[in-house]
C-alpha positions in Angstrom: -26.0 -4.8 -18.7 -25.5 -0.7 -18.7 -27.7 2.0 -18.9 -26.4 4.6 -21.1 -24.7 4.0 -25.0 -23.1 6.8 -27.3 -24.5 6.7 -30.8 -20.8 4.5 -31.7 -21.9 1.8 -28.9 -25.2 1.9 -30.3 -23.8 1.5 -33.9 -21.4 -1.2 -32.8 -23.0 -3.4 -30.9 -26.3 -3.0 -32.3 -26.8 -3.1 -34.8 -28.3 -5.8 -37.4 -27.2 -7.2 -40.6 -29.2 -7.1 -43.7 -29.5 -11.0 -42.7 -30.8 -9.9 -39.5 -33.5 -7.5 -40.9 -34.7 -10.1 -43.3 -35.0 -13.4 -40.4 -36.9 -10.7 -38.7 -39.5 -9.2 -42.0 -39.8 -13.1 -42.4 -40.8 -14.8 -39.2 -42.7 -12.3 -37.3 -46.5 -10.8 -38.4 -46.5 -8.7 -34.7 -43.7 -8.6 -32.4 -41.4 -7.8 -34.3 -39.3 -5.5 -31.9 -39.3 -8.2 -29.8 -37.8 -10.2 -32.0 -35.0 -8.1 -32.7 -34.3 -7.1 -29.1 -34.0 -11.1 -28.5 -32.0 -11.3 -31.1 -29.8 -8.7 -30.8 -29.3 -9.4 -27.2 -28.3 -13.0 -27.5 -25.5 -11.6 -30.0 -24.4 -9.2 -27.5 -24.4 -11.4 -24.2 -24.8 -14.8 -25.1 -28.6 -15.3 -24.1 -31.9 -13.4 -24.2 -33.6 -11.1 -21.9 -36.4 -11.8 -19.2 -38.0 -8.6 -19.5 -38.4 -5.3 -20.9 -36.4 -3.8 -18.5 -33.5 -6.0 -19.7 -32.8 -3.6 -22.3 -31.3 0.5 -21.9 -34.0 2.5 -24.2 -31.9 3.5 -26.1 -30.8 0.0 -27.1 -34.6 -0.4 -27.7 -35.1 2.5 -29.7 -32.4 1.9 -31.9 -33.5 -1.5 -33.0 -36.9 -0.1 -34.4 -35.2 2.3 -36.0 -33.6 0.0 -37.7 -36.6 -2.2 -38.8 -39.0 0.7 -39.4 -41.5 0.3 -36.0 -42.1 2.0 -33.2 -39.8 1.7 -30.2 -42.7 0.2 -27.9 -42.5 -3.4 -26.0 -44.7 -2.8 -23.4 -46.8 -5.7 -25.0 -44.3 -8.0 -25.8 -44.1 -11.5 -23.6 -40.3 -11.9 -23.3 -40.8 -15.1 -21.3 -44.6 -16.0 -23.3 -45.2 -18.0 -25.8 -44.2 -15.9 -28.0 -41.3 -15.1 -27.1 -39.9 -18.3 -26.9 -41.1 -19.2 -30.2 -38.7 -16.2 -31.0 -36.0 -17.9 -28.8 -36.3 -21.3 -31.0 -36.6 -19.5 -34.4 -33.1 -17.2 -33.0 -31.1 -20.0 -31.9 -32.0 -21.8 -35.2 -30.7 -18.5 -37.3 -27.4 -18.2 -35.3 -26.8 -21.8 -35.7 -26.8 -21.9 -32.3 -25.9 -25.3 -30.4 -26.8 -26.9 -27.0 -24.4 -27.3 -23.8 -23.7 -30.6 -24.4 -21.8 -33.0 -22.9 -18.9 -31.6 -25.1 -19.5 -28.2 -25.2 -19.3 -28.3 -21.4 -15.6 -30.6 -21.5 -13.9 -27.4 -23.7 -15.6 -24.9 -21.3 -14.8 -26.2 -18.4 -11.1 -26.7 -19.8 -11.3 -22.5 -21.1 -12.3 -22.0 -17.5 -9.4 -23.7 -15.9 -7.0 -23.1 -18.1 -8.1 -19.7 -19.2 -9.4 -17.6 -16.6 -9.5 -18.8 -12.6 -5.6 -18.9 -13.1 -5.7 -14.6 -13.3 -7.9 -14.7 -10.3 -10.6 -12.6 -12.2 -13.2 -10.9 -10.2 -16.8 -11.6 -10.4 -17.6 -9.1 -12.5 -14.8 -9.4 -14.5 -15.8 -13.9 -15.0 -19.5 -13.1 -15.2 -18.4 -10.3 -18.8 -16.0 -13.0 -19.9 -18.3 -16.3 -19.8 -20.9 -14.4 -21.5 -18.0 -13.9 -24.3 -17.4 -17.1 -24.2 -20.7 -18.4 -24.7 -21.7 -16.2 -28.0 -18.6 -16.4 -29.5 -18.8 -20.3 -29.7 -22.7 -19.6 -30.6 -23.6 -22.5 -27.7 -27.0 -21.9 -25.7 -25.9 -20.5 -22.1 -27.3 -22.8 -19.5 -29.6 -22.0 -16.6 -28.0 -19.8 -13.8 -28.3 -22.2 -11.1 -26.6 -25.4 -13.2 -23.7 -22.4 -15.0 -23.3 -20.6 -10.7 -22.7 -24.6 -9.7 -20.5 -25.6 -12.2 -18.5 -22.5 -12.4 -18.2 -23.0 -8.1 -16.9 -26.4 -8.1 -14.3 -25.9 -11.0 -13.3 -22.3 -8.6 -12.8 -25.1 -5.8 -11.2 -27.4 -7.3 -8.5 -25.1 -8.9 -8.3 -23.5 -5.3 -7.5 -27.4 -4.3 -4.8 -27.8 -7.2 -2.8 -25.1 -5.8 -2.9 -25.0 -2.3 -1.9 -28.7 -3.0 1.1 -27.3 -5.4 2.3 -24.9 -2.6 1.6 -27.5 -0.2 4.2 -30.6 -2.0 7.1 -27.3 -2.6 7.0 -27.4 1.2 10.2 -30.0 2.4 9.6 -31.5 6.1 12.1 -28.8 8.0 9.4 -26.0 6.7 6.8 -28.2 8.0 7.2 -28.2 10.9 8.2 -24.9 11.6 4.7 -23.7 9.7 3.8 -26.1 12.9 5.1 -24.9 15.4 3.1 -21.6 14.6 0.2 -22.6 16.5 1.7 -24.8 19.0 1.3 -23.3 22.9 4.4 -21.8 24.1 3.7 -20.6 27.6 2.5 -16.8 25.8 0.5 -18.3 23.5 0.7 -19.4 20.0 3.4 -17.1 17.7 0.7 -17.1 15.0 -1.4 -15.2 17.2 1.1 -13.1 17.9 2.1 -12.4 14.6 -1.6 -11.7 12.9 -1.3 -8.8 15.4 -1.9 -5.4 14.9 1.0 -3.6 15.5 -0.9 -0.6 17.5 -0.1 2.2 19.0 3.3 3.9 17.2 6.3 4.0 19.8 9.3 1.9 21.3 7.4 -0.5 22.8 5.3 -1.2 18.6 8.5 -0.8 17.0 10.2 -3.5 18.9 7.7 -5.9 18.5 7.2 -5.6 14.7 10.9 -6.2 14.9 9.8 -9.4 17.0 7.2 -10.7 14.5 9.7 -10.4 11.5 12.6 -12.2 13.4 9.5 -14.8 13.8 8.9 -15.3 10.3 11.8 -14.7 9.2 12.6 -17.6 11.1 10.1 -19.9 8.8 13.1 -19.6 6.1 10.1 -19.8 3.3 11.1 -17.8 0.4 9.2 -15.7 -2.1 9.5 -19.0 -5.0 7.3 -20.8 -2.9 4.2 -18.9 -4.3 5.9 -18.9 -7.4 3.2 -19.1 -10.6 0.2 -18.7 -8.6 -1.4 -15.0 -8.9 -0.6 -11.8 -6.7 -4.8 -11.6 -6.6 -5.2 -14.9 -5.3 -2.1 -15.5 -2.9 -3.9 -12.2 -1.1 -7.7 -14.2 -1.2 -5.3 -17.0 0.2 -4.1 -14.9 3.0 -7.1 -13.4 4.0 -9.0 -16.4 4.3 -5.8 -17.6 6.4 -6.0 -14.1 8.4 -9.5 -14.5 9.7 -8.9 -17.7 11.1 -7.7 -18.1 14.5 -4.8 -20.9 15.7 -7.4 -23.5 17.3 -9.5 -22.8 14.0 -6.7 -23.4 11.4 -5.2 -26.5 13.3 -8.6 -28.0 12.7 -7.7 -28.4 9.0 -6.1 -31.1 8.1 -2.4 -30.7 6.6 -3.0 -30.4 3.2 -5.3 -27.5 3.7 -3.2 -26.1 6.8 0.4 -25.8 6.0 -0.5 -24.3 2.3 -2.9 -21.7 4.1 0.0 -20.9 6.5 2.9 -20.3 4.6 -0.1 -18.0 1.6 -0.1 -16.4 5.1 3.0 -16.4 6.2 5.2 -15.0 2.9 3.7 -11.7 2.1 3.4 -11.2 6.0 7.4 -10.8 5.6 6.7 -7.3 3.4 3.5 -6.3 5.3 5.6 -6.1 8.8 9.0 -5.1 7.2 6.4 -1.8 5.5 4.8 -1.3 9.1 8.3 -1.3 10.5 9.2 1.4 8.1 6.0 3.2 8.7 6.8 3.4 12.4 10.5 4.4 11.9 9.0 7.3 9.6 6.2 8.4 12.0 8.5 8.0 15.6 11.1 10.0 13.9 8.5 12.7 13.3 6.7 11.9 16.6 9.9 13.3 18.6 11.2 16.3 16.3 7.1 17.7 17.0 6.9 16.8 20.3 10.2 18.6 21.2 8.7 21.8 19.3 5.7 21.7 21.1 7.2 21.6 24.2 9.8 24.4 23.0 7.2 26.9 21.6 5.4 26.3 25.0 8.4 27.3 26.7 8.4 30.0 25.2 5.5 31.8 25.2 5.8 30.9 28.7 9.1 33.6 28.9 8.1 35.4 26.3 6.1 37.4 28.5 7.8 40.6 28.3 8.5 43.0 30.8 6.9 46.3 30.4 8.2 49.8 31.3 12.5 48.7 31.2 13.3 52.3 30.8 10.8 53.4 34.2 12.4 50.5 36.0 16.2 51.6 34.8 15.8 55.0 35.3 15.0 53.7 39.0 17.7 51.3 39.6 20.1 54.5 37.9 18.5 56.8 41.0 19.2 54.4 43.6 22.4 53.0 42.7 23.8 57.0 42.1 22.4 57.9 45.8 23.8 54.7 47.6 27.2 53.7 45.3 28.4 51.6 48.4 25.1 49.5 49.0 23.9 45.7 49.2 21.3 45.1 45.9 19.2 44.1 49.1 19.3 46.8 50.5 19.4 49.2 47.6 18.0 47.9 44.9 15.2 45.8 46.1 13.6 47.9 47.7 12.7 50.1 44.2 12.6 46.9 41.8 11.1 44.1 43.9 13.0 40.0 42.6 10.6 39.2 40.9 11.0 41.3 38.1 14.2 40.8 37.6 13.8 37.4 37.7 10.7 38.4 34.6 14.0 39.9 32.5 15.9 37.3 33.1 13.5 34.5 31.6 12.4 37.3 28.7 16.4 37.8 27.7 16.9 33.8 27.6 13.7 33.5 25.2 14.5 36.2 22.8 18.4 35.0 22.9 18.3 31.6 22.9 17.9 30.4 19.0 14.8 29.0 19.0 15.7 25.6 16.4 18.5 25.4 18.9 16.3 24.7 21.5 14.3 21.8 19.8 17.4 20.0 18.7 18.3 20.1 22.5 14.5 18.1 23.6 15.2 16.0 20.4 18.4 15.2 21.5 17.0 14.3 25.2 14.2 12.4 24.1 16.1 10.2 21.6 18.8 9.8 23.9 16.5 8.7 27.0 14.2 6.5 25.5 14.6 6.4 21.4 18.3 5.6 21.0 17.5 1.7 21.8 15.2 1.2 18.7 18.6 1.8 16.1 20.5 -1.8 16.7 17.8 -3.3 16.4 16.2 -1.6 13.4 19.4 -1.6 11.4 19.5 -5.6 11.9 16.3 -6.1 10.8 16.0 -3.4 7.7 18.2 -2.9 4.8 18.3 0.0 3.4 19.7 0.6 -0.4 19.2 3.0 -2.8 20.1 3.3 -6.4 21.0 6.6 -6.9 24.6 7.1 -5.8 23.8 10.6 -5.0 22.4 9.0 -1.1 25.3 6.5 -1.1 27.1 8.9 2.4 23.3 8.1 3.8 23.7 4.2 3.4 27.8 4.9 4.5 26.2 6.4 7.6 23.9 3.8 8.8 26.6 0.9 7.5 28.7 3.5 10.0 25.9 3.1 12.5 25.5 -0.3 12.4 29.2 -1.2 12.7 29.8 0.8 16.0 27.2 -0.3 18.2 29.1 -1.9 20.8 32.9 0.0 20.9 30.8 2.1 23.5 32.1 5.8 21.9 30.4 9.0 22.0 32.4 10.8 19.0 33.4 10.0 16.0 35.8 11.5 13.5 35.1 13.2 10.8 37.0 11.1 8.8 35.0 7.9 9.1 31.5 9.3 8.8 30.0 11.2 5.9 28.5 14.6 6.4 27.3 15.6 3.2 24.2 14.4 2.4 23.6 13.0 6.1 24.2 16.2 7.8 22.0 19.5 7.2 23.9 23.0 6.6 22.0 24.3 9.7 22.6 21.5 11.9 26.7 21.3 11.4 27.4 23.4 13.9 25.7 21.0 16.5 26.9 17.9 15.0 30.6 19.0 14.3 32.5 20.3 17.6 35.7 21.0 18.9 37.8 18.5 20.7 40.0 19.3 23.7 43.2 19.1 21.7 41.4 21.5 19.1 40.9 19.2 16.4 36.7 18.7 15.4 34.7 15.8 16.1 31.0 13.5 15.6 28.8 14.0 18.3 27.5 10.5 17.4 24.1 11.2 19.2 23.1 14.3 17.2 24.8 12.5 13.9 22.2 9.4 14.7 19.4 12.3 15.0 20.0 13.4 11.8 20.9 10.6 9.9 16.9 9.6 10.8 15.5 12.3 9.9 17.3 12.2 6.7 16.4 8.8 5.8 12.2 9.7 7.1 12.7 12.2 4.1 14.6 10.1 1.9 12.3 6.5 2.3 9.2 8.9 2.2 10.1 9.5 -1.9 11.8 6.4 -2.6 14.5 8.2 -2.9 15.6 5.0 -0.3 14.4 1.7 -0.2 14.6 -1.8 1.9 14.8 -5.0 1.0 12.2 -7.4 1.3 9.4 -4.7 2.2 6.6 -4.2 -0.6 5.2 -0.1 -0.1 8.8 0.4 0.3 10.3 -2.2 -2.2 12.9 -1.2 -4.7 10.9 1.6 -6.7 12.8 -0.6 -10.3 10.2 -3.6 -9.4 7.2 -1.2 -10.6 9.0 -0.9 -13.8 7.2 -2.8 -17.4 9.2 -5.5 -17.9 10.7 -4.2 -20.8 11.6 -1.1 -19.5 15.4 -1.2 -19.5 14.8 -2.2 -23.5 12.5 0.8 -24.9 14.0 3.1 -22.5 17.3 2.7 -25.1 15.6 2.5 -28.0 13.6 5.6 -27.2 16.5 7.7 -26.4 19.2 6.0 -29.5 21.1 9.3 -30.7 19.2 7.9 -34.2 15.9 8.1 -33.5 16.0 11.7 -32.6 19.2 12.6 -35.4 18.2 15.7 -38.1 17.4 14.3 -41.5 18.9 16.4 -43.7 17.6 16.5 -47.4 
């Protein structure tokens, strides 16, 4: 029971009716406050308090003020002889029935049809059960009996859900699910399917793509779990996830196959989400590592050579004194070779655009290592957008997918989208001049720009992925009646000025 109550809550939940006040006055010479506490507590909670600590001090004070006594129940024994007699008086006053066979049957029916399909939390279920007994004025059974009854009904409901899902599996699906637990020489496929993605990198991304291909090969539709509460799906998924392939093989078919279905159907969305996360992290990682490398190089190269005016004076004096001499004989004796090397490095560091050097490093890293992920990634994930402004990006992804095996290093500017895909500052790097003077698109540089733009759009859900969970279609998160309410709220009639 909560300990803090506002004045309004006390008035709403703990106010005695005139009949209650008359009942207390006529049935208790002593212990009136205890009787009032028993009556009000049962009406609110559907059971009797066992001790004073079950009631908040504010509640006791509120009840005492209504019957005109002091707020002191320390001497009242809630489970003593007087307390038990008062409980019977309260039950008679409220016309509370016993938890007989008819009441138990009604409770079972209510729990199975109304509560358990909603997969309530333990605290929510306890509140609902309390409300059921209070509303129907039925004596709540003891904790042991009630807990045993609820556990039995919950276990029966779980068995019914497993049986319902198991009946939806055809023979082919059953064979494919059982094959997950068989040892194929590299261990059970289920073990690989349940493994964590690991450290972000190309190997982990390719491993996740292999998992996605494995779970899609099971050909389990989302309708297989139709009608099952999402929280119940999560509970069965967690139950299967903590068991090894050996433990799952020990279950009978009626438990093993539905459990595998509860694990594999949501597992596809989890793997897709993991792949998108890896794509976002790897794309960011390529750029960050390139930036760090370039910054380190710039710091190393940008050590300014001091005294350039003096160096120039020495070189000029030596050259004018011996204009026909060689560099090694005339200049190096006055300014050594290392000083000239330092001057060259400084000029390169300050004269080359850092952004271009970063892109050059990104290109080297992507082309040599990470580019291998592109074909498999585009084959595994279906990127979509509800906004036509992002169609150039989805078209660019489709073009890269279609050009996988043609071996070309360049695209023509007419066959790929530039606007909305390539940032203006990178266009002079992506678009090059061909030998015939026309413009062409450098394929690797274009793919890098596509990945960077895709990362940005995925993070803000402007682009979504088919079959994903967290990166799903944002329209799926809208209320079912959103379209109707949107039309109603934006209708011209609603906002039209009413001129008298």
